[in-house]
C-alpha positions in Angstrom: 0.0 0.0 0.0 1.3 3.4 -1.0 -0.2 6.6 0.3 -1.3 9.2 -2.3 -3.2 12.0 -0.5 -4.8 12.9 2.8 -7.5 15.4 3.7 -8.8 16.2 7.2 -11.6 18.3 8.7 -12.4 19.0 12.3 -9.7 16.6 13.4 -8.4 17.3 17.0 -6.5 20.6 16.7 -6.7 20.7 12.9 -9.7 22.5 11.5 -8.9 21.8 7.8 -5.9 20.3 6.0 -5.3 18.8 2.6 -2.0 17.1 1.7 -2.2 16.1 -2.0 1.5 15.5 -2.9 2.2 12.4 -0.9 2.7 9.9 -3.8 6.5 9.6 -3.3 8.7 6.9 -1.8 9.9 9.2 0.9 7.9 12.1 2.3 8.9 14.3 5.3 6.3 16.4 7.2 7.8 19.0 9.5 6.3 21.4 12.0 6.7 22.7 15.5 5.2 21.0 18.6 1.3 21.0 18.8 1.0 21.7 15.1 -0.7 18.3 14.6 1.9 15.7 13.6 0.6 13.1 16.0 -2.9 14.0 14.9 -1.9 13.1 11.3 -0.5 9.8 12.5 -3.8 9.0 14.3 -5.9 10.1 11.3 -4.1 7.6 8.9 -4.5 4.8 11.4 -8.2 5.7 12.1 -9.0 5.9 8.3 -7.7 2.3 7.8 -8.6 0.4 10.9 -11.1 2.2 13.3 -14.9 2.1 13.4 -16.3 5.6 12.9 -19.4 4.7 14.9 -17.6 3.4 17.9 -17.8 5.1 21.4 -14.3 4.0 22.5 -11.9 6.4 24.2 -9.6 6.4 21.1 -12.4 7.5 18.8 -13.7 10.2 21.2 -10.1 11.6 21.2 -10.5 12.6 17.6 -13.1 15.3 18.4 -12.1 18.9 17.5 -10.5 21.0 20.3 -11.7 24.5 19.3 -14.4 24.2 16.7 -17.6 22.2 16.5 -18.3 19.6 13.9 -17.7 15.9 13.4 -14.1 14.6 12.6 -13.7 13.6 8.9 -10.8 12.0 7.1 -10.3 11.2 3.4 -7.4 8.9 2.5 -6.3 8.0 -1.0 -3.8 5.1 -1.6 -2.5 2.7 -4.2 -2.5 -1.1 -3.8 -1.9 -4.0 -6.2 -1.9 -1.6 -9.2 -5.3 -0.1 -8.3 -6.0 3.2 -6.7 -8.5 3.4 -3.8 -9.8 6.0 -1.4 -11.5 5.6 2.0 -13.7 8.3 3.6 -14.8 8.1 7.3 -17.0 10.5 9.4 -16.6 9.7 13.1 -20.0 10.0 14.8 -22.6 7.7 16.3 -25.4 9.7 14.7 -26.8 9.7 11.2 -24.1 12.0 9.9 -21.4 9.3 10.7 -20.3 6.6 8.3 -17.6 5.1 6.0 -17.2 4.2 2.3 -14.4 2.6 0.2 -14.1 3.5 -3.5 -11.8 2.3 -6.4 -10.7 4.5 -9.3 -12.0 3.3 -12.7 -10.8 5.5 -15.6 -11.8 9.1 -14.6 -14.4 8.2 -12.0 -14.7 6.4 -8.7 -16.6 3.1 -8.1 -17.9 2.2 -4.7 -16.5 -1.0 -3.3 -18.1 -1.0 0.2 -19.7 1.3 2.7 -20.8 1.4 6.3 -19.7 -1.6 8.5 -18.7 -3.5 5.3 -15.6 -1.2 5.0 -14.2 -2.5 8.3 -14.2 -6.0 6.7 -13.3 -5.3 3.1 -10.4 -2.9 3.7 -8.3 -5.3 6.0 -9.1 -8.1 3.5 -7.9 -6.0 0.6 -4.6 -5.1 2.4 -4.1 -8.7 3.7 -4.3 -7.7 7.4 -6.1 -9.9 9.8 -5.2 -8.1 13.1 -3.3 -4.8 13.2 -1.1 -5.9 16.1 -0.4 -9.2 14.3 0.8 -7.7 11.0 3.5 -5.7 9.4 1.8 -2.5 10.7 3.0 -3.5 14.2 6.6 -3.1 12.9 6.5 -0.3 10.4 4.1 2.2 12.2 6.2 3.7 15.0 4.5 6.0 17.5 6.2 9.1 18.9 8.9 8.0 21.4 8.3 4.2 20.9 11.1 3.3 18.5 12.1 0.3 20.5 11.1 -3.2 19.2 8.0 -4.9 20.5 8.4 -7.6 23.1 6.7 -10.3 21.0 5.4 -10.8 17.4 2.1 -12.4 16.7 1.7 -15.9 15.4 0.5 -14.6 12.0 3.5 -12.4 11.5 5.9 -15.2 12.5 4.3 -17.5 10.0 4.6 -14.7 7.4 8.4 -14.6 8.1 8.7 -18.3 7.6 6.7 -18.3 4.4 8.3 -15.3 2.7 11.9 -15.9 3.8 11.9 -19.6 2.7 11.8 -21.8 5.8 12.7 -25.5 5.1 9.9 -26.7 7.4 7.0 -28.1 5.3 3.4 -27.9 6.3 3.5 -31.5 7.5 6.5 -30.7 9.6 4.6 -27.8 11.1 1.7 -30.1 11.9 4.0 -32.7 13.5 5.8 -30.0 15.5 2.5 -28.5 16.6 1.1 -31.9 17.5 4.2 -32.7 19.6 4.0 -29.3 21.2 0.3 -29.9 21.9 0.9 -33.3 23.5 3.8 -31.9 25.7 1.8 -28.8 26.6 -1.2 -31.1 27.5 1.0 -33.1 29.9 3.6 -30.6 31.2 3.8 -26.9 32.2 6.4 -24.5 31.0 8.7 -25.6 33.9 8.4 -29.3 33.0 6.0 -30.2 35.8 3.0 -32.5 35.0 -0.3 -30.6 34.7 -3.1 -31.2 37.2 -5.7 -33.1 35.0 -3.4 -35.3 32.9 -3.1 -39.1 33.3 0.4 -38.9 34.6 -0.7 -36.3 37.3 -3.7 -38.5 38.1 -1.5 -41.6 38.6 0.9 -39.7 40.8 -2.0 -38.3 42.8 -3.6 -41.8 43.1 -0.3 -43.3 44.2 0.2 -40.5 46.8 -3.4 -41.2 48.1 -2.7 -45.0 48.4 0.6 -44.4 50.1 -1.2 -42.0 52.5 -3.9 -44.6 53.1 -1.3 -47.3 53.9 0.4 -44.9 56.3 -2.9 -44.1 57.9 -3.8 -47.8 58.3 -0.3 -48.5 59.8 -0.8 -45.7 62.2 -4.2 -46.9 63.2 -2.8 -50.4 63.8 -0.1 -49.0 66.0 -2.7 -47.0 67.9 -4.9 -50.1 68.3 -2.1 -52.0 70.0 -1.3 -49.1 72.2 -5.0 -48.9 73.2 -5.0 -52.5 74.2 -2.0 -52.0 76.5 -3.6 -48.8 77.9 -6.9 -50.7 78.6 -5.2 -53.3 80.8 -3.3 -50.6 82.7 -6.5 -48.5 83.3 -8.4 -51.5 84.5 -5.8 -52.3 87.2 -5.9 -48.6 88.3 -9.7 -48.6 88.8 -9.5 -51.4 91.4 -6.8 -49.5 93.3 -8.9 -46.3 93.2 -11.9 -48.2 94.7 -9.8 -49.3 97.7 -8.4 -45.8 98.3 -11.8 -44.2 98.3 -13.1 -46.6 100.9 -10.2 -46.0 103.3 -10.5 -42.2 103.0 -14.2 -42.3 103.7 -13.8 -44.2 106.9 -11.2 -41.8 108.2 -13.4 -38.8 107.3 -16.3 -40.1 109.4 -14.0 -40.4 112.4 -12.8 -36.8 112.0 -16.3 -35.5 111.8 -17.2 -37.1 115.2 -14.2 -35.3 116.8 -15.2 -31.9 115.2 -18.6 -32.0 116.8 -17.0 -32.3 120.3 -14.9 -29.2 119.9 -17.8 -26.9 118.6 -18.8 -25.7 122.2 -15.3 -24.9 123.2 -14.8 -22.9 120.0 -18.0 -20.8 120.7 -16.9 -19.9 124.3 -13.5 -18.8 122.9 -15.1 -16.5 120.4 -17.3 -14.8 123.1 -14.2 -14.2 125.3 -12.3 -12.6 122.3 -15.3 -10.2 121.8 -15.3 -9.1 125.4 -11.5 -8.5 125.3 -11.9 -6.3 122.2 -14.6 -4.2 123.9 -12.4 -3.7 127.0 -9.5 -2.7 124.9 -11.7 -0.1 123.1 -12.9 1.4 126.4 -9.3 1.7 127.6 -8.2 3.4 124.3 -11.1 5.9 124.6 -10.1 6.8 128.2 -6.5 7.3 127.1 -7.6 9.5 124.2 -9.8 11.7 126.5 -6.9 12.0 128.9 -4.5 13.1 126.2 -7.0 15.7 124.8 -7.7 17.0 128.3 -3.9 17.5 128.9 -3.4 19.2 125.5 -6.3 21.6 126.0 -5.0 22.7 129.4 -1.6 23.4 127.9 -3.1 25.5 125.0 -5.2 27.5 127.5 -2.0 28.3 129.6 -0.2 29.4 126.4 -3.1 31.7 125.4 -3.1 33.4 128.8 0.6 34.1 128.6 0.3 35.6 125.1 -2.6 37.8 126.3 -0.4 39.3 129.1 2.5 40.0 126.6 0.1 41.6 124.1 -1.3 44.0 126.8 2.2 45.3 127.5 2.9 45.8 123.7 -0.4 47.7 123.3 0.6 50.2 126.1 4.0 50.8 124.4 2.4 51.5 121.0 -0.1 54.0 122.4 2.8 56.0 123.9 4.6 55.9 120.5 1.6 57.2 118.7 1.3 60.2 121.0 5.0 61.1 120.4 4.7 60.9 116.6 1.7 63.2 116.6 3.7 65.9 118.6 6.6 65.6 116.1 4.3 66.0 113.1 2.9 69.3 114.5 6.5 70.7 115.1 7.6 69.9 111.5 4.4 71.5 110.1 5.2 74.8 111.8 8.8 74.7 110.3 7.2 74.0 106.8 4.9 77.0 107.1 7.8 79.3 107.8 9.8 77.9 104.8 6.7 78.4 102.5 6.7 82.2 103.4 10.4 82.4 102.5 9.8 80.6 99.2 7.0 83.1 98.3 9.4 86.0 99.0 12.2 84.5 96.8 9.8 83.8 94.0 8.7 87.5 94.0 12.4 88.5 93.8 12.8 86.1 90.8 9.8 87.6 89.0 11.1 91.1 89.4 14.5 90.2 88.0 13.0 88.4 85.0 10.8 91.5 84.2 14.0 93.6 84.1 15.6 91.0 81.8 12.6 91.0 79.5 12.5 94.8 79.2 16.1 94.7 78.0 15.4 91.9 75.5 12.3 93.8 74.1 14.5 96.9 73.6 17.0 95.0 71.6 14.3 93.4 69.5 12.8 96.8 68.8 16.2 98.1 67.6 16.7 95.1 65.3 13.2 95.4 63.9 13.7 99.1 63.0 16.9 98.2 61.1 15.1 95.3 59.3 12.4 97.8 58.2 15.0 100.1 56.7 16.6 97.1 54.7 13.1 96.0 53.5 12.4 99.5 52.1 15.7 99.3 50.2 14.8 95.8 48.7 11.4 97.1 47.7 13.1 100.0 45.8 15.4 97.5 43.9 12.4 95.3 43.1 10.5 98.2 41.6 13.5 99.2 39.5 14.0 95.6 38.2 10.3 95.3 37.3 10.4 98.6 35.4 13.5 97.4 33.5 11.9 94.0 32.7 8.6 95.7 31.5 10.6 98.0 29.2 12.5 95.0 27.6 10.3 93.3 24.9 11.7 89.7 24.5 10.1 86.8 22.6 8.8 83.7 24.3 10.0 80.2 23.6 7.0 79.5 21.3 7.6 82.8 19.4 11.3 81.9 18.9 10.3 78.4 17.7 7.8 80.0 15.2 10.4 82.5 14.0 13.0 79.7 13.5 10.4 77.7 11.4 9.7 80.7 9.2 13.4 81.3 8.7 14.0 77.7 7.7 11.0 77.7 5.3 12.3 81.0 3.7 15.7 79.5 3.3 14.2 76.4 1.6 12.1 78.6 -0.7 15.1 80.7 -1.7 17.0 77.6 -2.6 14.0 76.3 -4.7 13.7 79.6 -6.5 17.4 79.6 -7.3 17.1 76.1 -8.7 14.5 77.3 -11.2 17.0 79.7 -12.8 20.0 79.0 -15.0 22.4 79.1 -12.0 22.0 78.0 -8.4 22.5 80.6 -5.7 22.2 80.2 -1.9 22.7 82.8 0.7 23.4 81.6 4.3 21.9 83.4 7.3 23.8 81.4 9.9 27.1 79.4 9.9 26.3 76.2 8.0 27.9 73.5 5.8 25.5 72.5 3.0 26.1 69.8 0.4 25.0 70.0 -3.2 24.4 67.3 -5.8 24.0 68.5 -9.4 22.8 65.9 -11.9 25.2 63.0 -11.7 28.2 65.0 -10.4 29.7 63.8 -7.1 28.5 65.6 -3.9 30.0 69.0 -3.3 30.3 70.6 0.1 31.3 74.1 1.4 31.5 76.0 4.7 29.4 79.1 4.7 29.4 81.9 7.3 26.4 84.2 7.9 26.0 86.3 4.7 28.1 84.1 2.5 26.7 83.1 -1.0 27.1 79.9 -2.9 26.4 80.0 -6.6 26.6 77.1 -9.0 25.3 76.0 -12.4 22.4 73.6 -12.3 20.9 71.3 -14.9 17.6 69.6 -15.0 17.8 68.6 -11.3 19.8 69.3 -8.1 19.6 68.4 -4.4 20.7 70.7 -1.6 21.3 69.1 1.9 21.1 71.6 4.8 22.4 70.2 8.1 19.7 70.5 10.8 17.1 71.4 8.3 16.8 68.6 5.7 17.3 68.3 2.0 15.7 70.3 -0.9 15.2 68.8 -4.3 15.4 71.3 -7.3 13.7 70.5 -10.5 13.2 72.6 -13.7 9.7 74.1 -13.3 7.6 76.3 -15.5 6.9 80.0 -14.8 3.7 79.3 -13.1 5.4 77.2 -10.5 8.1 79.8 -10.1 5.5 82.5 -9.6 3.8 80.4 -7.0 7.1 80.0 -5.1 7.7 83.8 -5.2 4.2 84.4 -3.9 4.8 82.0 -1.0 8.1 83.7 -0.3 6.4 87.1 -0.1 3.8 85.7 2.3 6.5 84.2 4.6 8.4 87.6 4.6 5.3 89.5 5.6 4.6 87.0 8.4 8.2 87.4 9.6 7.9 91.2 9.6 4.7 90.9 11.6 6.3 88.7 14.2 9.4 91.0 14.5 7.5 94.3 14.7 6.9 94.2 18.5 10.6 93.7 19.2 11.8 96.6 17.0 14.1 94.4 14.9 14.3 94.6 11.1 13.7 91.3 9.2 16.9 91.6 7.2 19.2 92.2 10.2 22.2 89.8 10.1 22.3 89.5 13.9 18.5 89.0 14.3 18.7 85.6 15.9 21.5 86.4 18.3 19.8 89.7 19.3 16.5 88.0 20.0 18.3 85.2 22.0 20.2 87.8 24.1 17.0 89.7 24.8 15.4 86.4 25.9 18.3 85.6 28.2 18.2 89.1 29.7 14.5 88.8 30.2 14.8 85.5 32.0 17.6 86.8 34.2 15.6 89.8 35.3 12.6 87.5 36.0 14.8 85.3 38.2 16.1 88.3 40.2 12.6 89.6 40.7 11.5 86.2 42.0 14.4 86.0 44.4 13.7 89.5 45.8 10.0 88.7 46.1 10.8 85.5 48.1 13.1 87.6 50.4 10.3 90.1 51.1 7.8 87.3 51.8 7.1 86.7 55.5 8.8 83.8 57.3 6.3 81.0 57.9 8.2 79.8 61.1 8.0 83.2 62.8 4.4 83.7 61.8 5.1 87.4 61.3 3.3 89.2 58.5 4.1 93.0 59.1 7.2 94.5 60.7 5.2 97.7 61.6 2.7 95.6 63.6 5.6 93.8 65.4 7.1 97.2 66.3 3.8 98.5 67.8 3.5 95.2 69.8 7.0 95.6 71.2 6.4 99.3 72.2 3.2 98.2 74.0 5.1 95.4 75.9 7.7 97.9 77.0 5.1 100.3 78.2 3.4 97.5 80.2 6.8 96.6 81.8 7.8 100.2 82.7 5.9 100.1 86.0 6.7 96.9 87.9 4.4 95.7 90.7 5.8 94.4 94.0 4.7 93.6 97.6 4.8 96.4 100.1 7.2 94.5 102.4 9.8 93.7 99.7 12.3 95.7 97.7 13.4 95.3 94.1 16.9 94.0 93.9 17.5 95.7 90.5 16.6 99.1 92.0 18.6 98.5 95.2 21.8 97.7 93.2 21.7 99.5 89.8 25.3 98.4 89.0 24.2 94.7 89.0 23.1 93.4 85.5 19.6 92.0 84.9 21.0 88.6 84.0 23.1 88.4 87.2 20.1 89.4 89.2 18.0 86.7 87.7 20.7 84.1 88.4 21.0 85.2 92.0 17.3 85.2 92.6 17.0 81.7 91.0 19.7 80.4 93.4 18.1 81.8 96.5 14.7 80.5 95.3 16.1 77.0 94.6 17.7 76.9 98.1 14.5 77.9 99.8 12.5 75.3 97.7 15.0 72.6 98.6 14.7 73.3 102.4 10.9 73.4 102.0 10.9 70.1 100.2 13.1 68.6 102.9 10.6 69.8 105.6 7.7 68.3 103.6 9.6 65.0 103.3 10.2 65.0 107.1 6.5 65.6 107.7 5.7 62.7 105.3 8.1 60.3 107.1 6.7 61.3 110.5 3.2 60.6 109.2 4.2 57.2 107.8 5.7 56.3 111.2 2.5 57.4 112.9 0.4 55.4 110.5 2.6 52.4 110.9 2.3 52.6 114.7 -1.4 53.0 114.5 -1.7 50.0 112.1 0.4 47.9 114.5 -1.8 48.9 117.4 -4.9 48.0 115.4 -3.5 44.6 114.5 -2.5 43.9 118.1 -6.0 44.9 119.4 -7.5 42.5 116.8 -5.1 39.7 117.9 -6.0 40.3 121.6 -9.7 39.9 120.8 -9.0 36.7 118.9 -7.0 35.2 121.7 -9.6 36.1 124.3 -12.3 34.3 122.2 -10.0 31.3 121.8 -9.4 31.2 125.6 -13.1 31.1 126.3 -13.5 28.2 123.8 -10.7 26.2 125.4 -12.2 26.7 128.9 -15.5 25.4 127.7 -13.8 22.4 126.1 -12.0 21.6 129.4 -15.3 21.7 131.2 -16.9 19.3 128.6 -14.0 16.8 128.9 -14.5 16.6 132.7 -12.3 16.3 135.7 -8.8 14.9 135.3 -9.1 12.6 138.4 -12.3 11.0 137.0 -10.7 10.3 133.6 -7.7 8.7 135.3 -10.0 6.4 137.5 -11.9 5.4 134.3 -8.6 4.5 132.6 -7.5 2.3 135.5 -10.8 0.4 135.6 -10.6 -0.2 131.8 -7.1 -1.6 132.2 -8.1 -4.1 134.9 -11.0 -5.3 132.7 -8.6 -5.9 129.8 -6.4 -8.1 132.0 -9.3 -10.2 133.1 -10.5 -10.7 129.5 -7.0 -11.8 128.4 -6.9 -14.5 131.2 -10.3 -15.9 130.1 -9.2 -15.9 126.4 -6.1 -18.0 127.3 -8.2 -20.5 129.2 -10.7 -21.1 126.3 -8.0 -21.2 123.4 -8.1 -24.5 121.3 -5.2 -26.9 121.1 -3.2 -27.2 117.8 -4.6 -30.6 116.9 -8.1 -29.2 117.5 -7.3 -26.2 115.2 -6.1 -28.6 112.4 -9.2 -30.8 112.6 -11.2 -28.7 110.0 -8.2 -28.6 107.7 -7.8 -32.4 107.9 -11.5 -32.9 107.1 -11.3 -30.6 104.1 -8.1 -32.3 102.8 -9.8 -35.7 103.0 -12.9 -34.4 101.2 -10.8 -33.0 98.4 -8.8 -36.2 98.1 -12.0 -38.3 97.9 -13.4 -35.9 95.2 -10.3 -36.1 93.1 -10.2 -39.9 93.3 -13.9 -40.1 92.3 -13.2 -37.8 89.3 -10.2 -39.9 88.3 -12.3 -43.0 88.6 -15.0 -41.6 86.3 -12.3 -40.6 83.7 -10.7 -44.1 83.8 -14.1 -45.7 83.3 -14.8 -43.5 80.3 -11.3 -44.2 78.9 -11.9 -48.0 79.2 -15.1 -47.6 77.3 -13.4 -45.6 74.5 -10.4 -47.9 74.3 -12.7 -51.0 74.1 -14.5 -49.3 71.2 -11.2 -48.5 69.3 -9.7 -51.9 69.3 -13.1 -53.5 68.5 -13.4 -51.2 65.4 -9.9 -52.1 64.2 -10.4 -55.9 64.1 -10.2 -56.1 60.1 -7.3 -53.5 59.9 -4.7 -56.1 58.9 -6.6 -57.3 55.8 -7.3 -53.7 54.7 -3.6 -52.9 54.9 -2.7 -55.9 52.8 -5.1 -54.9 50.0 -3.8 -51.3 49.9 -0.2 -52.5 49.6 -1.2 -54.6 46.5 -2.9 -51.6 45.0 0.1 -49.4 45.6 2.4 -51.8 43.6 0.0 -51.8 40.7 -0.1 -47.9 40.6 3.7 -47.8 40.7 4.0 -50.1 37.6 1.4 -48.0 35.7 3.2 -44.7 36.7 6.6 -45.9 35.4 5.1 -46.8 32.1 3.3 -43.4 31.9 6.5 -41.5 32.8 8.4 -43.4 30.1 5.8 -42.2 27.5 6.1 -38.6 28.7 9.9 -38.6 28.5 9.5 -39.9 24.9 7.1 -37.1 24.0 9.4 -34.4 25.4 12.4 -35.9 23.6 10.5 -35.9 20.3 9.5 -32.3 20.8 13.1 -31.2 21.7 14.4 -32.9 18.5 11.8 -31.1 16.4 12.5 -27.8 18.2 16.2 -28.0 17.6 15.5 -28.5 13.9 13.2 -25.4 14.1 16.0 -23.4 15.7 18.3 -24.3 12.8 15.6 -23.1 10.3 15.1 -19.8 12.3 18.7 -19.0 11.7 18.1 -19.5 8.0 15.0 -17.3 8.1 16.6 -14.4 10.1 19.9 -14.4 8.1 18.4 -12.0 5.6 17.3 -9.6 8.4 20.7 -9.9 10.2 22.8 -9.3 7.0 20.7 -6.3 5.8 20.7 -4.7 9.4 24.5 -5.3 9.7 25.2 -3.6 6.4 23.1 -0.6 7.4 24.8 -0.5 10.8 28.3 -0.4 9.1 27.1 2.6 7.0 26.1 4.3 10.3 29.7 3.7 11.6 29.0 0.7 13.9 32.0 -1.3 12.5 32.5 -3.3 15.7 29.3 -5.3 15.1 29.7 -8.6 13.3 26.2 -10.0 13.6 22.8 -10.1 15.4 21.3 -12.9 17.4 17.6 -13.6 16.9 15.2 -15.5 19.2 12.4 -17.9 18.2 10.1 -15.0 17.8 12.2 -13.5 15.0 13.3 -10.6 17.2 16.9 -9.7 18.0 18.0 -10.9 21.4 21.7 -9.9 21.4 24.7 -8.5 19.5 27.9 -10.2 18.3 30.8 -7.8 18.7 34.3 -8.2 17.2 36.1 -7.5 20.5 33.9 -9.9 22.6 33.3 -13.6 22.2 30.0 -13.7 24.1 26.6 -12.4 22.9 25.9 -9.0 24.4 22.2 -7.8 25.1 20.8 -4.9 23.2 20.5 -3.0 26.5 24.3 -2.8 26.7 24.3 -0.2 23.9 23.6 3.5 24.5 20.0 4.7 24.2 20.6 6.4 20.8 22.4 3.4 19.3 19.6 1.0 20.6 17.0 3.3 19.0 18.9 3.3 15.7 19.4 -0.5 15.6 15.7 -1.1 16.5 14.6 1.2 13.7 17.0 -0.6 11.2 15.5 -4.0 12.3 12.0 -2.7 11.7 12.9 -1.4 8.2 14.8 -4.6 7.3 11.8 -6.7 8.3 9.5 -4.4 6.2 11.9 -4.7 3.2 11.9 -8.5 3.6 8.1 -8.9 3.9 7.1 -6.2 1.4 8.0 -8.5 -1.6 6.6 -6.9 -4.9 4.2 -4.5 -3.2 5.3 -1.3 -1.4 4.4 -1.1 2.2 3.7 2.1 4.1 5.9 2.9 7.1 4.9 5.9 9.3 7.6 7.2 11.6 6.4 9.8 14.1 9.4 11.9 15.2 12.1 9.1 15.1 15.8 9.4 15.9 15.3 12.0 18.6 18.5 10.8 20.3 20.7 10.5 17.2 23.6 12.9 16.6 23.9 15.0 13.5 26.2 12.6 11.6 24.2 9.5 12.3 21.0 11.3 11.6 22.3 12.2 8.1 23.5 8.6 7.5 20.0 7.3 8.6 18.5 9.7 6.0 20.8 8.1 3.3 19.5 4.7 4.3 15.9 6.0 4.1 16.7 7.2 0.5 18.3 3.9 -0.3 15.4 1.7 0.8 12.8 4.0 -0.8 14.6 4.3 -4.2 12.2 3.1 -6.9 14.3 0.2 -8.2 13.7 -3.5 -9.1 13.5 -6.1 -6.3 16.8 -7.3 -4.8 18.0 -10.9 -4.7 15.7 -11.8 -1.8 12.7 -11.0 -3.7 11.7 -8.1 -1.4 10.3 -4.9 -2.6 10.6 -1.3 -1.3 8.9 0.8 1.3 7.1 4.2 1.3 8.4 6.2 4.3 6.2 8.9 5.8 8.4 10.8 8.4 6.9 13.3 10.9 9.4 15.6 12.7 9.6 18.9 14.6 13.2 19.5 13.5 13.1 20.7 9.8 16.8 21.7 10.0 17.8 18.0 10.1 16.3 17.3 6.6 17.9 20.1 4.6 20.4 17.8 2.9 17.9 15.5 1.4 17.9 15.1 -2.4 15.8 17.4 -4.4 13.2 14.8 -5.4 12.3 14.1 -1.8 9.4 16.5 -0.7 9.7 18.2 2.7 6.3 19.6 3.5 5.9 22.5 6.0 2.7 21.7 7.9 2.3 25.3 9.1 2.3 26.6 5.5 -0.1 23.8 4.4 -2.5 24.7 7.3 -2.4 28.4 6.3 -3.0 27.5 2.7 -5.9 25.2 3.5 -7.4 27.8 5.8 -7.1 30.5 3.0 -8.7 28.2 0.4 -11.6 27.5 2.8 
């Protein structure tokens, strides 16, 4: 099968795509990731093998990503000299379906449609199952270049048929029959299967041997049961005798126990009386102890009360002394307060004097500042008058004037170009360049007022630095008149702009004069702003008018001119005029500080005395509270002593209780049981337990005798049964030996046939090995001398020249393993293609190949797809469809190999739609 064209609509991320130039032995489709290469691979596979009406996950994956619609694919191919096309629409609804057509002359004839396409198309291509055909080798998914683990039976048979195996059909049948018989009897490990005759015989023999062992065991147990029966029977008689003796002894002990019951009761009553006497004695001792402790606590409280009364009298005296001291310190503090008031008045008077001097200095400074401010205001008025008299252009006016000047210069050059000679007059220093017809570029330095005159032909170009270029062409008189009119209009506009500044339009220093005026104007404005800021009031002082400040200072001085003072004090400043106001203030502050410190010390002394008085008062209150508590406790202890009673009565009660305890102890000794009487109950219990245990043992032995009698009665025919099982075991052994001999013969026959098959596999795979080895040498793998193939016609190892043993494919690097696997796939495809080209689809192969090996692999691709006659093996060629995201790797392909840019094809299909 050879692919001719492919058309897609609504297929995954491809809205529309048509590839019509695919009828070549080798076709390369390139594009970046996510452009749709894997979608193309899936579309070809779906067109040939998938059911469009299926709801499987693979079919649902074909739905479009962005647009709505049903996925459609149209595939055209050539097979067996005929041209076919298959069309499928993937949907479970009515719009879904499939049809297969064959080209007849200039039209298409329908071959099959609907479900029939799924049957007719694989039959036409000779494909039973996709995974058991050449498709499994030649169609390589992205990233899955490695070989499959196992080939299907149909593909293996195709290898044997096409490559010329020496095994005939009858040999195959014999081999399969032998394999079937061996597989029927044995597992893959050589063990017999469960339901075969050999396994049944072995199982039966094991059962018979187990039955014989069980019978032998039962016979041994029967003999042991007989011996045990005799022993247990003798033990039962001994148990009967022991039970009778223990019963007689138990009856005698029970008679003795009834005689000791009265003595035991009297002893228990005596013990009860002794316990009651001891309790009364303990209660009397407890009352005596509590009575003694209460008397001691009452004495302690009375002693503490006497001590507390003495401390209370002392604290009262201390409180009176502290009150007298507080009154004395308060009188001293009052005197010091009067002295502090006097010193504070002296300080206020000195500070008033100092403030009057400070206000006088501020008034003098303010008068001087007012004079300076008047001078600054005069300068400001003069600068404003000078700035108003100076008429200077603004930046916008200068920009407009400069534009008019440049346009006039350009018009003058254009007017000069319309005459027989070119003439240019410079208004500023400039270096223009002139090109006249085809002459080289001329250049000249021009100062303001210089002229440049030159002959011009049909055309000229003047380049003015900073302005641009002017192209001069021969024009007719109408154009020249229009240029002159425009020049006159620009000149009038320039005069109008210059009129306010008193400057003539033809002045040579026009621009410099205007610039100087502008600079002078800006300088005067800056000076005016600076002076205005200096006259502005300071925000920190908050002042707004020096005259108002001066009036305020004069008012403050008038208020301070008549100081007020107490009648009984004198002003230190007036008393000593030679002393300065600042010294007077310092002196008054020192005297005031000393008086305040002495006053503070007096106040601290008053506070300390008050704290001592409060502490003494608090101690007295706590002591009074403690006295009240102790008196209440003393009353309670006295009441407790009265409740406990007289000490002599308690001691007499204690003595009587002690005597009663002694009498009870004597009676308890007299009624105490002897040791043998105490052990009587234990002896009776021991005998009863012994009799019970012997009875239990007797019952168990009787049950054991009954069981043993049943066992050896049931095994009376055991010897005959054992003899019969031994005879059956010998028969099974003979049959098993014969069956094992037959099984070994079958395995040997199969091994001989399989060895013959291995020899023929080597013949079959020699073509694959030779072709793969030749291509590997072209890649540069010269150290390889052959490939080892297994029974499934897949390579299992490599023969290297430097190693004698077979090396696994995994010993090579990942890139080399990938290249060898792809070569084996192509070699198998070449071998099985025969006279009909087979399609091989490679989705992004050789991702791990270096640049050199990739180019050599491309040479091999070109070689196996070259349209030549069949080689000596009778194999045909392949059609390779390569999908890749690396277009730079396919630039060195021959010119006849098409390299299709999928991005461009998608754009073209979208444009045509």
